[in-house]
C-alpha positions as CSV (number, residue, x, y, z in Angstrom):
1,A,-19.5,-13.8,1.9
2,D,-16.5,-11.8,0.9
3,A,-16.2,-11.2,-2.8
4,E,-13.4,-13.0,-4.6
5,P,-10.5,-10.6,-5.3
6,T,-10.2,-9.7,-9.0
7,T,-7.2,-10.6,-11.1
8,E,-6.2,-7.0,-11.1
9,E,-6.3,-6.8,-7.3
10,R,-4.2,-9.9,-7.0
11,G,-1.6,-8.6,-9.5
12,L,-0.9,-4.9,-10.1
13,Q,-2.8,-3.5,-7.1
14,R,-0.8,-5.6,-4.6
15,V,2.3,-3.6,-5.4
16,F,0.9,-0.4,-6.8
17,E,-0.8,1.9,-4.3
18,P,-1.6,5.4,-5.9
19,S,-1.9,7.1,-2.5
20,A,1.8,6.2,-1.8
21,L,3.0,8.2,-4.9
22,P,3.6,11.4,-2.9
23,G,6.6,9.7,-1.2
24,A,7.5,7.3,-4.0
25,L,7.8,9.9,-6.8
26,P,10.4,12.2,-5.1
27,M,12.4,9.0,-4.3
28,L,12.3,7.8,-7.9
29,V,13.8,11.1,-9.0
30,L,16.3,11.3,-6.2
31,S,17.6,7.8,-6.3
32,P,19.8,8.2,-9.4
33,A,21.9,10.5,-7.2
34,F,22.4,7.7,-4.7
35,G,23.2,5.4,-7.6
36,F,26.1,7.7,-8.5
37,G,27.4,7.6,-4.9
38,I,27.2,3.9,-4.7
39,F,28.8,3.0,-8.0
40,F,30.9,5.9,-9.1
41,A,32.1,8.0,-6.1
42,G,35.0,5.6,-5.4
43,L,36.0,5.5,-9.1
44,Y,35.9,9.3,-9.2
45,G,38.1,9.5,-6.2
46,T,40.6,7.1,-7.8
47,T,40.6,9.2,-10.9
48,L,41.4,12.3,-8.8
49,G,44.2,10.5,-7.1
50,V,42.6,10.6,-3.7
51,G,44.7,8.6,-1.2
52,N,41.8,6.6,0.3
53,P,38.6,6.8,-1.8
54,G,36.9,4.1,0.3
55,L,36.9,6.6,3.2
56,F,34.0,8.4,1.3
57,Y,31.8,5.4,2.0
58,T,32.9,5.1,5.6
59,L,32.2,8.7,6.3
60,S,28.8,8.6,4.5
61,A,27.8,5.5,6.5
62,L,28.7,7.2,9.8
63,S,26.9,10.4,8.8
64,M,23.8,8.4,7.8
65,I,23.7,6.5,11.1
66,A,24.1,9.7,13.1
67,V,21.3,11.4,11.2
68,R,19.0,8.4,11.6
69,L,19.6,8.3,15.3
70,K,18.7,12.0,15.6
71,S,15.8,11.9,13.1
72,K,13.1,11.2,15.7
73,S,13.7,14.6,17.2
74,F,12.6,16.5,14.0
75,M,10.9,14.0,11.6
76,D,7.5,14.1,13.4
77,R,7.6,17.8,14.4
78,V,8.7,19.5,11.2
79,A,6.8,19.7,7.9
80,P,8.1,17.0,5.5
81,I,8.9,19.5,2.8
82,K,11.1,21.5,5.2
83,V,13.0,18.4,6.2
84,F,13.4,17.4,2.6
85,T,14.6,20.8,1.7
86,A,17.4,20.5,4.3
87,S,18.2,17.0,3.0
88,T,18.4,18.0,-0.7
89,A,20.5,21.0,0.3
90,C,23.0,18.6,1.9
91,G,23.0,16.6,-1.3
92,L,23.6,19.5,-3.5
93,A,26.4,20.8,-1.3
94,G,28.0,17.4,-1.2
95,F,28.1,17.0,-5.0
96,A,29.3,20.6,-5.3
97,L,32.2,19.6,-3.1
98,L,32.8,16.6,-5.3
99,L,33.2,19.0,-8.2
100,A,35.8,20.9,-6.2
101,A,37.5,17.8,-4.9
102,G,40.2,17.9,-7.6
103,A,42.0,20.5,-5.6
104,S,41.3,19.1,-2.1
105,E,41.0,15.6,-0.7
106,I,39.2,17.2,2.3
107,A,36.4,18.3,0.0
108,Y,36.1,14.8,-1.3
109,Y,35.7,13.4,2.2
110,A,33.4,16.2,3.3
111,A,31.2,15.3,0.4
112,G,30.8,11.8,1.8
113,I,29.5,13.3,5.1
114,L,26.9,15.4,3.3
115,Y,26.0,12.6,1.0
116,G,25.3,10.4,4.0
117,A,23.2,13.1,5.6
118,C,21.1,13.4,2.5
119,L,20.7,9.6,2.2
120,G,20.0,9.2,5.9
121,V,17.1,11.8,6.0
122,S,15.5,11.5,2.6
123,M,15.0,7.7,2.5
124,P,13.0,7.3,5.7
125,L,11.3,10.6,5.1
126,N,9.9,9.7,1.7
127,Q,8.9,6.2,3.0
128,S,7.1,7.9,5.9
129,V,5.2,10.2,3.5
130,A,4.3,7.2,1.3
131,V,3.0,5.2,4.2
132,K,1.2,7.9,6.2
133,N,-0.7,8.9,3.1
134,T,-2.0,5.4,2.7
135,P,-4.8,3.4,4.5
136,P,-3.4,1.0,7.1
137,E,-4.6,-2.0,5.1
138,R,-2.5,-0.9,2.2
139,W,0.8,-0.2,4.0
140,G,2.4,-3.3,2.5
141,A,1.6,-2.1,-1.0
142,A,2.8,1.4,-0.1
143,N,6.2,0.1,1.1
144,A,6.5,-2.1,-2.0
145,L,5.9,0.8,-4.3
146,Y,8.3,3.0,-2.5
147,L,11.1,0.4,-2.6
148,L,10.4,-0.3,-6.3
149,A,10.7,3.4,-7.0
150,S,14.0,3.5,-5.2
151,D,15.4,0.4,-7.0
152,I,14.3,1.6,-10.4
153,G,15.9,5.1,-9.8
154,I,19.2,3.6,-8.7
155,G,19.3,1.0,-11.4
156,I,18.3,3.2,-14.4
157,G,20.3,6.2,-13.1
158,S,23.5,4.2,-12.7
159,A,23.2,2.9,-16.3
160,V,22.7,6.5,-17.5
161,W,25.6,7.9,-15.5
162,G,27.9,5.3,-17.0
163,V,26.9,6.4,-20.5
164,V,27.1,10.1,-19.7
165,N,30.5,9.7,-17.9
166,D,32.0,7.9,-20.9
167,A,30.7,10.6,-23.2
168,A,31.3,13.8,-21.2
169,G,33.3,13.0,-18.1
170,F,32.7,13.2,-14.4
171,P,32.1,17.0,-14.1
172,V,29.2,16.9,-16.5
173,T,27.8,13.7,-14.8
174,I,28.0,15.3,-11.4
175,C,26.1,18.3,-12.7
176,C,23.4,16.0,-14.0
177,V,23.2,14.3,-10.6
178,M,22.7,17.7,-9.0
179,G,19.9,18.3,-11.5
180,C,18.2,15.1,-10.3
181,I,18.5,16.3,-6.7
182,L,16.9,19.6,-7.5
183,A,14.2,18.0,-9.6
184,S,13.3,15.7,-6.7
185,W,12.7,18.7,-4.5
186,V,10.4,20.2,-7.1
187,V,8.5,16.9,-7.3
188,A,8.2,16.8,-3.5
189,W,7.0,20.4,-3.4
190,F,4.1,19.5,-5.6
191,S,3.4,15.9,-4.4
192,Y,3.8,16.1,-0.6
193,P,0.5,16.5,1.2
194,K,0.1,20.1,2.3
195,P,-0.1,20.6,6.1
196,A,-3.6,21.5,7.3
197,R,-4.1,25.1,8.1
198,P,-5.5,25.9,11.6
199,H,-9.1,27.1,11.6
200,N,-9.7,30.6,13.0
201,H,-12.5,30.5,15.5
202,P,-14.5,33.7,16.2
């Protein structure tokens, strides 16, 4: 007869799958950047005097949808770290444009497009890494851990950004957000599974 599952298996192990960490950890570090976009980008646009700050979200949503529709053409063919590098480059460029948006509304709106591209690529990519690195019978736990990492990153990050912004202002906060994006790439570099090298046959 099958052994009765232990208390630990019924509890923590149902939502914690260590083999999913290569995808969950980069998302945990990257998610605070998305938290800034969700909760503070509109307020930042209003502070700058942008005519329609809500357009940031419209453009980011359209960009995210477009990238998701095209993702199949490269997500399975290109090494995950290369895809994530392109994604984080979009994120860094987008927040750099936010820093420059005080002099140009176009920069503010363009930042929304790049933010959406970063979001549209990095979320399914990291989820794919988390799941593909996990045995099929643990895919549910892998998805649960990935989503938990994303929610924790957004929630804690947003609280921290509120404190930092009150103390130092938006420019410093945006620089910290860019630091999170760069740190997520470093984490991915070390945690993503390395592609197998082809064997040289004599």
